[in-house]
N, C-alpha and C positions, 0 to 999 in steps of 0.2 A: 936848425929844423926851424920854419915859420910857425909862430903860433897859428892854430885854427881859430876863428871867432862863430860865436852863438848871438842870434840876435833873437829877442822875447820881447814881444808885442804885450803891452800892458795898457790896459785901459783904466782910464782914472773915473769917477766921479762927476766930472765937467763933460766927458765925453771923448777927451781928446785923448789921442793913442802916442803912447813914450814907447821908445825902442833903446832897449837896453841891447848893450853890445859886452856880450862878457869872453874871456879867453876861454881855453880849455881845460885852465886849471881853476876855472871858478873867481877869479880877481875880477871884480867890476871897476871899470873906469870912465867917470862921472864927465870928463872932456868929449867923448864920441856919445853922450846920450843928447838925442833929437825927439823934439817934440812938435808931432804931426795934428793938425786939426781935420776931422772927418770932413769939414766945408771945402778945404784945399783941397783933399783927394779927389772929394767930386768935380771941382772944378777944374780940377787936371784932367781929369777921366773925360768930361764934357768936354774940353778942348782937343784932348786927342780923337774922339768919335766925331766931333765936327769937322776936324782937319782932313781926317781920312773921308770919310763921308762925301765931304764936298769936294775933295781931289777925284775920287771915283767916280762923280755925278758929271764933273767937267771933262773927264775920259769919255763919258758915255755921250756926253752932247758932241763934243768934237768926232765922235764915232757916227755921227750921221752922215757927215760930209765926207770922212774917212773911212777907209777900209775896216771892221771891226762889228762888234756882235752888240751894236747900243740897245735894241731891245730888250737886250738882256743885261749890260750892267747898267743903265739910268734905273731901271727898278732896283735894284741894289744899291746905288749909291744912295736913294731915298731910302731904301728898307735902314740903313744902316745911320740916317740922319732921324728915322721915323722912332728910333730907340731911344732919343733926347729930345725932338722937336714936334712938338702937336702940328704943326703945319705941313712937315713934311707927312706925317701920319694919313690928316683929311687928303693930302694930295695923293699919297701914294691908294688909299682906298678907292677915291675916285677912279683912279687910271685901272685899279681894279675890277669894280663897276662898270666902265666904260668897254672893257673888252670882255667882260661876261655878256654883255647886252649885246654887243656885236655879234659875240660866237652863237647867242639863240637865235639872233636872225638870220645869220646863215645857212642853220636847220631848216 
């Protein structure tokens, strides 16, 4: 029967996070310990959000000429990017204000 492992996250005084991999018997092995920094985790998160946001935005722009709900997908891509970037937040706010004004003018 293979051993099962438990991961414990420990934060030290410098802000680094250390992952300790323990066997189910409680034996610790130092070769499996990794030190992760919060800055690295934030950078990885930002890269993932950027890739996903731009991918959705590009699909939305392609849907302008291709069949699909571009009116829904483009703001969705901007909303994903707005969680990390100020320029996307400003552009999304400008689009919302423009749509509200057009809606009020139509009444």
